VEXNU-599453 format. One line per field, with one value per atom (N, C-alpha, C): residue number from 1; residue in one letter; atom name; y negated, z, x. Coordinates in Angstrom, 2 decimals, m for minus. Layout:
k NUM,...
r A,...
a CA,...
Y Y,...
Z Z,...
X X,...
REM end
This chain:
k 1,1,1,2,2,2,3,3,3,4,4,4,5,5,5,6,6,6,7,7,7,8,8,8,9,9,9,10,10,10,11,11,11,12,12,12,13,13,13,14,14,14,15,15,15,16,16,16,17,17,17,18,18,18,19,19,19,20,20,20,21,21,21,22,22,22,23,23,23,24,24,24,25,25,25,26,26,26,27,27,27,28,28,28,29,29,29,30,30,30,31,31,31,32,32,32,33,33,33,34,34,34,35,35,35,36,36,36,37,37,37,38,38,38,39,39,39,40,40,40,41,41,41,42,42,42,43,43,43,44,44,44,45,45,45,46,46,46,47,47,47,48,48,48,49,49,49,50,50,50,51,51,51,52,52,52,53,53,53,54,54,54,55,55,55,56,56,56,57,57,57,58,58,58,59,59,59,60,60,60,61,61,61,62,62,62,63,63,63,64,64,64,65,65,65,66,66,66,67,67,67,68,68,68,69,69,69,70,70,70,71,71,71,72,72,72,73,73,73,74,74,74,75,75,75,76,76,76,77,77,77,78,78,78,79,79,79,80,80,80,81,81,81,82,82,82,83,83,83,84,84,84,85,85,85,86,86,86,87,87,87,88,88,88,89,89,89,90,90,90,91,91,91,92,92,92,93,93,93,94,94,94,95,95,95,96,96,96,97,97,97,98,98,98,99,99,99,100,100,100,101,101,101,102,102,102,103,103,103,104,104,104,105,105,105,106,106,106,107,107,107,108,108,108,109,109,109,110,110,110,111,111,111,112,112,112,113,113,113,114,114,114,115,115,115,116,116,116,117,117,117,118,118,118,119,119,119,120,120,120,121,121,121,122,122,122,123,123,123,124,124,124,125,125,125,126,126,126,127,127,127,128,128,128,129,129,129,130,130,130,131,131,131,132,132,132,133,133,133,134,134,134,135,135,135,136,136,136,137,137,137,138,138,138,139,139,139,140,140,140,141,141,141,142,142,142,143,143,143,144,144,144,145,145,145,146,146,146,147,147,147,148,148,148,149,149,149,150,150,150,151,151,151,152,152,152,153,153,153,154,154,154,155,155,155,156,156,156,157,157,157,158,158,158,159,159,159,160,160,160,161,161,161,162,162,162,163,163,163,164,164,164,165,165,165,166,166,166,167,167,167,168,168,168,169,169,169,170,170,170,171,171,171,172,172,172,173,173,173,174,174,174,175,175,175,176,176,176,177,177,177,178,178,178,179,179,179,180,180,180,181,181,181,182,182,182,183,183,183,184,184,184,185,185,185,186,186,186,187,187,187,188,188,188,189,189,189,190,190,190,191,191,191,192,192,192,193,193,193,194,194,194,195,195,195,196,196,196,197,197,197,198,198,198,199,199,199,200,200,200,201,201,201,202,202,202,203,203,203,204,204,204,205,205,205,206,206,206,207,207,207,208,208,208,209,209,209,210,210,210,211,211,211,212,212,212,213,213,213,214,214,214,215,215,215,216,216,216,217,217,217,218,218,218,219,219,219,220,220,220,221,221,221
r M,M,M,T,T,T,V,V,V,P,P,P,D,D,D,A,A,A,N,N,N,A,A,A,I,I,I,R,R,R,I,I,I,L,L,L,L,L,L,A,A,A,D,D,D,D,D,D,H,H,H,A,A,A,L,L,L,V,V,V,R,R,R,R,R,R,G,G,G,V,V,V,R,R,R,L,L,L,I,I,I,L,L,L,H,H,H,Q,Q,Q,E,E,E,P,P,P,D,D,D,L,L,L,H,H,H,V,V,V,V,V,V,A,A,A,E,E,E,A,A,A,G,G,G,D,D,D,G,G,G,A,A,A,E,E,E,A,A,A,L,L,L,D,D,D,M,M,M,A,A,A,R,R,R,S,S,S,H,H,H,D,D,D,L,L,L,D,D,D,L,L,L,A,A,A,V,V,V,L,L,L,D,D,D,I,I,I,A,A,A,M,M,M,P,P,P,R,R,R,L,L,L,T,T,T,G,G,G,L,L,L,Q,Q,Q,A,A,A,A,A,A,R,R,R,E,E,E,L,L,L,V,V,V,A,A,A,L,L,L,R,R,R,P,P,P,G,G,G,L,L,L,R,R,R,V,V,V,L,L,L,M,M,M,L,L,L,T,T,T,M,M,M,H,H,H,D,D,D,N,N,N,E,E,E,Q,Q,Q,Y,Y,Y,F,F,F,F,F,F,Q,Q,Q,A,A,A,L,L,L,K,K,K,A,A,A,G,G,G,A,A,A,C,C,C,G,G,G,Y,Y,Y,V,V,V,L,L,L,K,K,K,S,S,S,V,V,V,A,A,A,D,D,D,R,R,R,D,D,D,L,L,L,V,V,V,A,A,A,A,A,A,C,C,C,R,R,R,A,A,A,A,A,A,M,M,M,R,R,R,D,D,D,E,E,E,P,P,P,F,F,F,L,L,L,Y,Y,Y,P,P,P,G,G,G,A,A,A,V,V,V,T,T,T,A,A,A,L,L,L,I,I,I,R,R,R,N,N,N,Y,Y,Y,L,L,L,D,D,D,R,R,R,V,V,V,R,R,R,H,H,H,G,G,G,E,E,E,E,E,E,A,A,A,P,P,P,D,D,D,R,R,R,V,V,V,L,L,L,T,T,T,P,P,P,R,R,R,E,E,E,E,E,E,E,E,E,V,V,V,L,L,L,K,K,K,L,L,L,V,V,V,A,A,A,E,E,E,G,G,G,H,H,H,S,S,S,S,S,S,K,K,K,E,E,E,I,I,I,A,A,A,E,E,E,I,I,I,L,L,L,F,F,F,I,I,I,S,S,S,V,V,V,K,K,K,T,T,T,V,V,V,Q,Q,Q,R,R,R,H,H,H,R,R,R,T,T,T,N,N,N,L,L,L,L,L,L,H,H,H,K,K,K,L,L,L,G,G,G,L,L,L,R,R,R,D,D,D,R,R,R,L,L,L,E,E,E,L,L,L,T,T,T,R,R,R,Y,Y,Y,A,A,A,I,I,I,R,R,R,A,A,A,G,G,G,L,L,L,V,V,V,E,E,E,P,P,P
a N,CA,C,N,CA,C,N,CA,C,N,CA,C,N,CA,C,N,CA,C,N,CA,C,N,CA,C,N,CA,C,N,CA,C,N,CA,C,N,CA,C,N,CA,C,N,CA,C,N,CA,C,N,CA,C,N,CA,C,N,CA,C,N,CA,C,N,CA,C,N,CA,C,N,CA,C,N,CA,C,N,CA,C,N,CA,C,N,CA,C,N,CA,C,N,CA,C,N,CA,C,N,CA,C,N,CA,C,N,CA,C,N,CA,C,N,CA,C,N,CA,C,N,CA,C,N,CA,C,N,CA,C,N,CA,C,N,CA,C,N,CA,C,N,CA,C,N,CA,C,N,CA,C,N,CA,C,N,CA,C,N,CA,C,N,CA,C,N,CA,C,N,CA,C,N,CA,C,N,CA,C,N,CA,C,N,CA,C,N,CA,C,N,CA,C,N,CA,C,N,CA,C,N,CA,C,N,CA,C,N,CA,C,N,CA,C,N,CA,C,N,CA,C,N,CA,C,N,CA,C,N,CA,C,N,CA,C,N,CA,C,N,CA,C,N,CA,C,N,CA,C,N,CA,C,N,CA,C,N,CA,C,N,CA,C,N,CA,C,N,CA,C,N,CA,C,N,CA,C,N,CA,C,N,CA,C,N,CA,C,N,CA,C,N,CA,C,N,CA,C,N,CA,C,N,CA,C,N,CA,C,N,CA,C,N,CA,C,N,CA,C,N,CA,C,N,CA,C,N,CA,C,N,CA,C,N,CA,C,N,CA,C,N,CA,C,N,CA,C,N,CA,C,N,CA,C,N,CA,C,N,CA,C,N,CA,C,N,CA,C,N,CA,C,N,CA,C,N,CA,C,N,CA,C,N,CA,C,N,CA,C,N,CA,C,N,CA,C,N,CA,C,N,CA,C,N,CA,C,N,CA,C,N,CA,C,N,CA,C,N,CA,C,N,CA,C,N,CA,C,N,CA,C,N,CA,C,N,CA,C,N,CA,C,N,CA,C,N,CA,C,N,CA,C,N,CA,C,N,CA,C,N,CA,C,N,CA,C,N,CA,C,N,CA,C,N,CA,C,N,CA,C,N,CA,C,N,CA,C,N,CA,C,N,CA,C,N,CA,C,N,CA,C,N,CA,C,N,CA,C,N,CA,C,N,CA,C,N,CA,C,N,CA,C,N,CA,C,N,CA,C,N,CA,C,N,CA,C,N,CA,C,N,CA,C,N,CA,C,N,CA,C,N,CA,C,N,CA,C,N,CA,C,N,CA,C,N,CA,C,N,CA,C,N,CA,C,N,CA,C,N,CA,C,N,CA,C,N,CA,C,N,CA,C,N,CA,C,N,CA,C,N,CA,C,N,CA,C,N,CA,C,N,CA,C,N,CA,C,N,CA,C,N,CA,C,N,CA,C,N,CA,C,N,CA,C,N,CA,C,N,CA,C,N,CA,C,N,CA,C,N,CA,C,N,CA,C,N,CA,C,N,CA,C,N,CA,C,N,CA,C,N,CA,C,N,CA,C,N,CA,C,N,CA,C,N,CA,C,N,CA,C,N,CA,C,N,CA,C,N,CA,C,N,CA,C,N,CA,C,N,CA,C,N,CA,C,N,CA,C,N,CA,C,N,CA,C,N,CA,C,N,CA,C,N,CA,C,N,CA,C,N,CA,C,N,CA,C,N,CA,C,N,CA,C,N,CA,C,N,CA,C,N,CA,C,N,CA,C,N,CA,C
Y 2.56,1.68,0.90,1.06,0.38,m1.69,m2.19,m3.88,m3.69,m4.32,m5.04,m6.34,m6.54,m7.57,m8.73,m9.74,m11.07,m11.29,m10.45,m10.63,m9.51,m8.53,m7.34,m7.46,m6.44,m6.15,m6.29,m7.46,m7.50,m6.50,m5.48,m4.60,m5.10,m4.67,m4.28,m2.77,m2.23,m0.63,m0.23,0.19,0.37,2.25,2.42,3.68,4.13,4.59,4.31,5.59,6.29,7.30,6.59,6.18,5.73,6.64,7.59,8.63,8.74,8.49,8.38,7.12,6.06,4.97,4.77,5.69,5.53,6.34,7.61,8.11,7.68,6.70,5.90,4.69,3.85,3.44,3.39,4.83,4.83,5.26,6.29,6.05,4.84,4.18,2.45,2.06,1.91,1.46,1.91,3.14,3.48,2.88,2.29,1.40,m0.24,m1.11,m2.22,m2.95,m2.76,m3.61,m3.27,m2.46,m2.17,m2.53,m3.03,m3.98,m4.21,m3.18,m3.31,m4.40,m5.56,m6.90,m7.12,m6.17,m5.99,m4.23,m4.38,m3.00,m3.25,m2.07,m2.48,m1.15,m0.89,0.37,0.69,m0.21,0.09,m1.56,m1.41,m2.10,m3.71,m3.52,m4.61,m5.70,m4.83,m5.25,m5.95,m5.12,m5.21,m6.52,m7.22,m8.21,m9.09,m9.12,m10.06,m10.30,m9.03,m9.59,m10.25,m9.86,m10.38,m12.03,m12.41,m13.72,m14.66,m13.40,m14.29,m14.03,m13.03,m12.91,m13.01,m13.20,m13.36,m12.08,m11.78,m10.13,m10.03,m8.69,m8.81,m7.51,m6.71,m5.13,m4.83,m3.88,m3.43,m2.11,m1.34,0.41,0.78,1.40,1.52,3.02,3.50,5.30,4.33,5.64,5.40,5.51,6.79,7.13,6.35,5.19,4.51,3.76,3.65,2.95,1.69,1.36,m0.09,m0.62,m0.99,m0.75,0.28,1.06,2.00,1.38,1.93,1.39,1.12,1.32,1.00,m0.22,m0.29,m1.55,m2.41,m2.27,m3.24,m3.15,m2.74,m3.21,m3.98,m3.86,m5.22,m6.50,m6.48,m7.74,m8.05,m7.18,m7.76,m8.77,m7.64,m8.10,m9.69,m9.82,m10.92,m11.98,m11.76,m12.92,m13.32,m12.31,m12.50,m12.21,m12.51,m12.44,m12.10,m12.00,m10.92,m10.32,m9.90,m8.81,m7.73,m7.03,m5.29,m4.49,m3.49,m2.63,m0.96,m0.51,1.23,2.18,2.76,3.95,5.22,5.11,6.47,7.39,8.10,8.87,10.92,11.75,13.69,13.75,13.02,13.62,13.30,14.43,15.00,14.76,13.59,13.81,12.69,13.18,11.91,11.43,11.48,10.67,9.01,9.65,8.63,7.81,8.56,8.38,6.80,7.03,6.37,5.20,5.24,3.99,3.36,3.62,3.43,2.18,2.82,2.02,0.43,0.66,0.35,m0.92,m0.52,m1.48,m2.22,m2.11,m3.23,m2.38,m1.23,m0.32,0.03,m0.29,0.17,1.64,1.99,3.19,4.47,5.86,6.36,7.62,7.32,8.72,9.32,10.20,11.88,11.90,11.92,11.87,13.42,14.02,15.58,15.34,14.23,14.05,12.74,12.28,10.42,10.25,11.30,11.36,11.17,11.77,11.79,10.32,10.65,9.48,7.95,7.88,6.47,5.62,5.57,4.55,3.84,5.18,5.26,4.14,4.77,4.26,2.10,2.09,0.81,m0.41,0.46,m0.40,m0.51,0.67,0.71,m0.57,m0.32,m1.56,m3.11,m3.46,m4.37,m4.94,m4.16,m4.42,m4.08,m3.94,m4.30,m3.03,m1.65,m0.78,0.71,0.93,1.97,3.16,4.06,4.82,6.27,7.17,8.10,9.40,10.00,11.69,12.80,13.30,14.74,14.75,14.61,15.82,14.21,12.82,11.70,11.37,11.79,11.46,12.62,13.73,15.05,14.61,13.67,12.73,11.83,11.11,10.34,11.07,12.02,12.44,13.20,14.14,14.46,13.61,12.19,11.04,10.69,10.60,10.45,11.19,12.37,13.44,13.61,13.16,13.27,12.10,10.95,9.72,10.45,11.04,11.06,12.42,13.01,14.12,13.22,12.91,11.82,10.55,10.53,10.02,8.57,7.82,6.85,6.39,5.08,5.31,4.42,4.08,2.98,1.73,1.00,m0.50,m0.84,m1.84,m2.51,m3.33,m3.21,m3.55,m5.39,m5.89,m7.45,m7.76,m6.84,m7.17,m7.49,m7.82,m8.07,m6.78,m6.82,m5.63,m5.44,m7.00,m6.56,m6.72,m7.29,m7.18,m5.73,m4.92,m2.93,m2.72,m2.85,m2.59,m2.71,m4.48,m4.21,m3.58,m3.38,m2.62,m1.45,m1.07,0.56,0.84,m0.18,m0.10,m0.23,m0.91,m1.65,m0.19,0.38,1.56,2.98,2.54,3.91,3.73,2.38,2.31,1.94,1.09,0.17,m1.10,m1.56,m2.89,m4.15,m5.35,m6.52,m6.63,m6.00,m5.86,m5.17,m3.45,m2.71,m3.03,m3.57,m3.89,m5.07,m5.64,m6.91,m6.17,m5.20,m4.55,m3.36,m2.86,m2.36,m2.67,m4.40,m4.76,m6.12,m6.09,m7.14,m8.64,m8.62,m10.27,m10.08,m11.86,m12.33,m11.13,m11.45,m11.14,m12.12,m13.03,m14.29,m14.07,m13.54,m13.45,m12.47,m10.98,m10.30,m10.44,m11.86,m11.42,m12.44,m13.47,m14.35,m13.33,m11.98,m11.13,m10.57,m9.83,m9.11,m10.77,m11.72,m12.79,m12.91,m12.69,m12.77,m11.77,m10.50,m9.22,m9.61,m9.56,m9.53,m11.13,m12.03,m12.84,m12.35,m11.99,m11.86,m10.54,m9.44,m8.29,m8.55,m9.74,m9.76,m9.26,m8.25,m7.03,m8.30,m7.15,m8.15,m7.77,m6.55,m5.89,m4.87,m4.32,m3.58,m1.74,m1.66,m0.43,m0.22,m1.62,m1.54,m1.74,m2.42,m2.15,m0.46,m0.26,1.32,2.00,1.77,2.69,1.98,0.74,0.67,0.92,1.19,1.84,3.14,4.06,5.32,5.10,4.37,4.83,3.79,3.56,2.61,3.29,4.69,5.75,4.57,4.03,3.92,5.00,5.11,6.08,7.43,8.51,9.58,9.98,9.96,10.42,11.54
Z m12.95,m12.60,m13.98,m14.11,m14.99,m14.35,m15.34,m14.97,m14.79,m13.69,m13.05,m14.16,m14.00,m15.11,m13.92,m14.84,m14.25,m12.95,m13.32,m12.21,m11.74,m11.78,m11.19,m9.46,m9.11,m7.53,m6.63,m5.67,m4.40,m3.71,m2.89,m2.36,m1.45,m0.31,1.28,1.46,1.73,2.06,3.21,4.16,5.38,6.09,6.84,7.16,8.19,9.17,9.79,9.40,7.99,7.21,6.42,6.25,5.56,4.23,4.10,2.74,2.10,3.13,2.77,1.90,2.63,1.69,0.52,0.30,m0.88,m1.85,m1.53,m2.37,m2.99,m2.15,m2.94,m3.48,m2.94,m3.70,m5.22,m5.26,m6.45,m7.44,m6.66,m7.66,m8.10,m7.36,m7.55,m9.25,m8.57,m9.20,m10.92,m10.94,m12.46,m12.91,m12.74,m13.18,m12.92,m14.00,m14.30,m13.60,m13.18,m12.61,m10.75,m10.76,m9.30,m8.89,m7.54,m7.59,m5.74,m4.91,m3.90,m3.54,m2.70,m2.71,m1.07,m0.07,0.95,1.98,2.86,3.02,4.86,5.60,7.00,7.61,9.09,9.46,10.67,10.87,11.90,11.69,12.56,12.17,12.97,13.58,13.96,12.82,12.31,11.28,10.11,9.76,9.05,8.72,9.71,10.35,10.44,10.84,10.32,8.71,7.78,6.45,5.99,6.39,5.98,5.75,6.67,7.03,6.43,5.98,5.17,3.42,3.29,1.62,1.20,m0.06,m0.66,m1.52,m0.39,m1.10,m1.64,m2.42,m2.28,m1.96,m1.52,m1.16,0.09,1.32,1.96,1.58,2.21,2.28,3.44,3.91,5.79,6.50,6.51,7.25,8.41,9.01,10.61,11.64,11.65,12.35,12.81,13.10,13.60,15.03,14.77,16.31,16.31,18.06,18.27,17.98,16.63,16.24,15.23,15.07,14.71,13.43,11.78,10.47,10.97,11.74,11.96,12.89,13.70,14.58,13.49,12.60,11.98,11.03,10.64,9.57,10.29,11.68,11.62,11.74,12.27,12.07,11.06,9.71,8.55,8.10,8.30,7.51,8.12,9.32,10.14,9.85,9.15,9.24,7.97,6.99,5.37,4.84,4.69,4.52,3.14,2.01,0.80,0.48,1.37,1.34,1.88,0.63,0.49,1.13,1.55,2.54,2.39,2.16,1.63,2.92,3.55,4.52,3.84,4.01,3.68,4.48,4.39,5.53,5.18,6.30,6.34,7.05,7.43,8.31,7.50,7.19,6.54,7.92,8.51,9.91,10.01,10.11,9.92,10.55,11.90,12.68,12.43,12.00,11.45,10.29,9.32,8.21,8.68,9.51,10.01,10.70,11.55,11.80,11.00,9.77,8.95,8.18,7.74,7.57,8.12,9.56,11.02,10.33,10.48,10.27,9.39,7.97,7.00,6.07,6.26,4.86,3.24,2.78,1.30,0.65,1.57,0.73,1.50,1.48,2.24,1.32,1.24,0.77,1.18,0.74,1.58,1.14,2.04,0.84,0.33,0.56,m0.10,m1.27,m1.61,m3.14,m3.40,m3.13,m3.12,m4.76,m5.66,m6.45,m7.49,m7.20,m7.93,m7.76,m6.68,m6.66,m6.10,m5.50,m5.12,m5.74,m6.86,m8.04,m8.32,m8.96,m8.95,m7.40,m6.90,m5.42,m5.36,m5.87,m5.49,m6.45,m7.69,m8.60,m8.18,m7.69,m7.24,m6.14,m5.24,m3.86,m4.77,m5.71,m6.27,m7.51,m7.23,m7.63,m7.13,m6.14,m4.94,m4.79,m5.13,m4.85,m4.01,m3.58,m2.65,m3.24,m2.56,m2.86,m2.27,m1.90,m1.16,m1.82,m1.09,m1.38,m1.09,m1.65,m1.78,m0.20,0.55,2.45,2.80,2.11,3.06,2.60,1.13,0.39,1.24,1.66,2.48,4.09,4.54,5.75,5.66,4.44,4.76,4.47,3.29,3.51,4.94,5.73,7.35,8.07,7.89,9.17,8.44,7.31,6.41,7.11,6.94,7.48,9.40,9.78,11.32,11.43,10.63,10.91,10.75,9.60,9.13,10.44,10.84,12.03,13.31,13.55,14.75,14.78,13.25,13.33,12.67,12.31,12.12,10.89,10.83,9.23,8.85,7.41,6.59,6.47,6.56,6.75,6.18,6.61,6.07,5.22,4.47,2.61,3.15,2.61,2.84,1.47,0.55,m1.13,m1.66,m3.14,m4.22,m5.28,m5.83,m6.79,m7.10,m7.96,m8.94,m8.03,m7.08,m6.12,m5.81,m5.43,m5.25,m6.34,m7.74,m9.17,m9.17,m8.70,m8.69,m8.21,m6.50,m5.42,m5.87,m5.88,m6.97,m7.70,m8.86,m9.94,m9.52,m8.31,m8.09,m6.95,m6.70,m5.64,m6.69,m7.80,m8.92,m9.46,m8.89,m10.14,m10.95,m11.36,m12.39,m12.71,m13.71,m13.65,m13.57,m13.88,m13.75,m15.32,m16.37,m17.40,m17.68,m17.41,m18.01,m16.71,m15.45,m15.05,m15.97,m16.33,m17.24,m18.25,m19.16,m20.23,m20.11,m18.66,m18.69,m18.50,m17.30,m16.77,m17.73,m18.97,m19.89,m19.33,m18.29,m18.19,m18.03,m18.02,m18.24,m17.24,m17.26,m16.57,m15.36,m15.81,m14.50,m13.89,m14.27,m13.51,m12.34,m12.80,m12.30,m10.89,m10.61,m10.18,m9.26,m9.60,m8.46,m7.77,m8.10,m7.39,m6.76,m7.09,m5.97,m4.90,m5.34,m3.95,m3.04,m3.47,m2.96,m1.71,m2.78,m1.80,m0.65,m0.64,0.23,1.44,0.92,1.92,2.59,2.18,2.91,3.29,3.43,3.87,5.16,5.03,5.75,5.46,4.38,4.12,3.51,3.03,2.52,1.62,0.63,0.18,m0.91,m2.08,m2.65,m1.55,m0.86,m0.57,0.77,1.39,2.30,1.57,0.36,m0.28,m0.34,m0.98,m1.47,m0.27,1.19,2.40,2.84,2.81,2.56,1.67,0.18,m0.71,m0.38,0.66,0.66,2.05,2.72,4.12,4.02,2.80,2.13,1.71,1.48,0.14,m0.96,m1.55,m3.03,m3.75,m3.72,m4.38,m3.40,m4.20,m3.28,m2.51,m1.84,m0.24,m1.39
X 23.60,22.87,22.36,21.05,20.26,20.10,20.76,21.20,19.06,19.08,17.43,17.14,16.13,15.30,15.61,15.62,15.53,13.86,13.17,12.02,11.75,12.81,12.60,11.85,11.52,10.64,11.96,11.46,13.13,12.90,13.74,13.32,14.27,13.56,14.40,14.07,15.31,15.45,15.64,15.04,15.24,15.59,16.36,16.44,17.62,17.83,19.16,20.04,19.68,20.73,21.24,22.89,23.34,23.30,23.32,23.33,21.81,20.60,19.26,19.50,19.68,19.81,20.17,21.21,22.05,21.44,20.19,19.75,18.79,18.27,16.90,17.28,18.60,18.30,19.12,19.89,20.10,19.19,17.76,16.66,15.93,15.81,15.07,16.26,17.36,18.34,18.15,17.62,17.02,16.56,15.78,14.40,14.75,14.22,14.89,14.16,12.60,11.98,11.99,13.00,13.69,14.89,14.63,16.22,15.96,16.89,17.48,18.60,17.29,18.89,18.90,18.80,18.49,18.72,19.15,19.16,19.18,18.76,19.11,18.93,19.92,20.00,18.83,17.73,17.14,15.76,14.76,13.13,14.22,14.77,15.16,15.93,17.13,17.50,16.93,16.19,14.98,14.62,13.52,13.53,14.23,15.37,15.90,16.48,16.71,16.93,15.80,14.72,13.73,13.17,14.00,14.26,15.27,16.20,17.16,17.38,16.18,16.46,14.86,14.67,13.52,12.95,11.88,12.04,10.27,9.76,8.45,7.85,8.89,8.37,9.72,9.05,9.56,9.77,10.59,10.57,11.00,10.20,10.66,10.76,11.67,11.51,10.44,9.81,9.04,9.80,10.68,11.56,12.70,13.02,13.76,14.67,15.83,15.79,15.62,15.84,15.65,14.10,13.68,12.11,12.09,10.95,10.72,9.95,10.11,9.11,7.75,7.12,5.41,5.69,6.64,6.50,7.00,8.42,8.61,7.33,7.09,6.03,5.06,4.65,3.42,4.30,5.26,6.01,6.51,7.07,7.23,5.98,4.68,3.33,3.00,3.35,3.02,4.08,5.43,6.67,6.03,5.67,5.93,4.30,3.26,1.67,2.03,2.42,2.60,3.33,4.30,5.10,4.68,4.91,3.98,5.03,4.21,5.19,4.65,5.96,5.61,6.18,5.87,6.12,7.02,8.15,9.01,9.63,9.05,9.08,9.28,9.51,9.66,8.60,7.45,6.55,5.11,4.80,3.61,2.46,1.93,1.64,0.04,m0.85,m1.82,m2.10,m1.38,m1.79,m0.80,0.71,1.62,0.84,0.26,m0.51,m1.11,m2.04,m3.35,m2.93,m1.73,m0.62,0.02,m0.09,0.44,0.35,m1.00,m2.51,m2.56,m2.84,m3.02,m2.08,m0.91,0.36,0.06,m0.40,m0.69,0.31,0.68,1.01,0.33,1.17,0.14,0.02,1.29,1.35,2.47,2.10,2.86,3.80,4.98,5.30,6.27,6.32,7.14,8.41,9.81,11.11,11.43,10.12,10.74,10.15,9.50,9.21,9.14,10.24,10.75,11.19,12.00,12.17,11.56,10.15,9.29,8.09,7.55,7.05,7.35,8.51,8.39,8.42,9.21,9.06,7.41,6.44,5.30,4.70,4.89,4.36,4.60,6.60,6.29,5.33,5.42,4.93,3.86,2.60,1.09,1.36,2.22,2.11,2.47,2.33,2.66,1.56,1.01,m0.43,m1.25,m0.79,m1.91,m2.77,m2.57,m2.87,m2.13,m3.50,m3.09,m2.07,m0.78,m0.32,m0.10,m1.23,m1.58,m0.84,m0.38,0.33,m1.17,m1.25,m2.35,m2.88,m1.75,m2.30,m2.79,m2.67,m2.86,m4.48,m5.03,m6.05,m7.05,m6.47,m6.77,m7.67,m6.30,m6.56,m8.01,m7.87,m8.57,m10.48,m10.32,m11.60,m11.91,m11.11,m11.37,m11.98,m11.35,m11.86,m13.29,m13.21,m14.59,m15.64,m15.33,m16.21,m16.76,m15.35,m15.65,m16.54,m16.49,m17.43,m19.18,m18.84,m20.35,m20.89,m19.79,m20.38,m20.87,m20.12,m20.35,m21.58,m22.16,m23.45,m23.32,m21.94,m21.30,m22.07,m22.73,m23.62,m22.42,m22.91,m22.37,m22.65,m21.97,m22.09,m23.44,m23.98,m25.49,m24.89,m26.03,m26.12,m25.52,m24.11,m24.11,m23.64,m23.44,m23.46,m24.32,m24.28,m25.34,m24.77,m26.21,m25.63,m24.39,m24.38,m22.92,m22.34,m22.21,m20.93,m20.15,m21.42,m21.37,m20.87,m21.18,m21.01,m19.36,m18.66,m17.39,m16.44,m17.03,m16.38,m16.43,m17.24,m16.76,m16.06,m16.03,m15.16,m13.48,m13.21,m12.09,m11.83,m12.80,m12.53,m11.93,m12.53,m11.95,m10.89,m9.87,m8.91,m9.32,m9.84,m10.04,m9.41,m8.87,m8.58,m9.30,m8.54,m9.56,m10.21,m9.39,m9.56,m10.90,m10.48,m11.79,m12.85,m13.00,m14.52,m14.48,m14.45,m14.65,m15.54,m14.70,m15.18,m16.60,m16.19,m17.17,m18.87,m18.34,m19.56,m20.15,m19.61,m19.70,m19.93,m18.60,m18.60,m16.81,m16.58,m15.28,m14.34,m12.89,m11.48,m12.05,m12.38,m12.41,m13.03,m14.57,m15.70,m15.37,m14.78,m14.04,m13.09,m12.53,m11.29,m12.25,m13.14,m14.05,m14.47,m15.25,m16.29,m15.31,m13.66,m13.10,m12.52,m12.47,m12.14,m13.52,m14.52,m15.86,m15.81,m15.87,m15.51,m14.93,m13.46,m12.43,m12.66,m13.23,m13.79,m15.24,m16.03,m17.30,m16.98,m16.05,m15.86,m14.88,m14.26,m13.25,m12.11,m11.80,m10.71,m9.54,m8.20,m7.23,m6.55,m6.99,m6.38,m7.44,m6.60,m7.26,m7.12,m6.45,m6.64,m7.79,m7.81,m9.30,m10.26,m10.44,m12.09,m11.80,m10.91,m11.09,m12.09,m11.38,m11.46,m12.81,m13.25,m15.09,m15.93,m15.73,m16.52,m16.75,m15.79,m16.06,m16.81,m16.79,m17.34,m19.00,m19.27,m20.40,m21.05,m20.39,m20.79,m20.71,m20.15,m20.09,m19.16,m18.47,m17.39,m17.55,m16.93,m16.57,m15.26,m15.24,m14.08,m12.86
REM end
């Protein structure tokens, strides 16, 4: 196990299979910036752990006794608004995926590729960026196309041209520094625009901004 950094991301890991938790913990503890500080065997225990530990990120299995990962995610986001949540699941399932987004998760990682994707997903979550596996991206596209086919129009224009520029670049995955360089404005101005976008649109994070940008036709789904 790698010795964690003093500022390592503090992780709650919840899965009802001890063997799975052990394997995931081994993956995470190979990285000095990731450290599992609490473990739970079900969703209710995860809530108890969140009340008694300082946490940055929760990694939750979907199918757990007492409270499922989806139920626990909703409770955790309400209990700790700053806490990031990732769903780690064996289910490559659109219904679960959209329920996870609705519950407040910022990423959806399949157990079958956890050794490849989980570390990147944890770091993306802490950068306030969404992490979606390829099948989830396909599901988002299909959802968007279904909305178009049913005649749902893009949202009315409520943003200034500059706000739309910033929103588009955020949705494309650019950092504040990169956006500042592209638009020839300061990083502070970019951050102010992002804050205004979240407030004006009633959204919470980068993932929701990205989804809005897709619906508004600012970026390709």
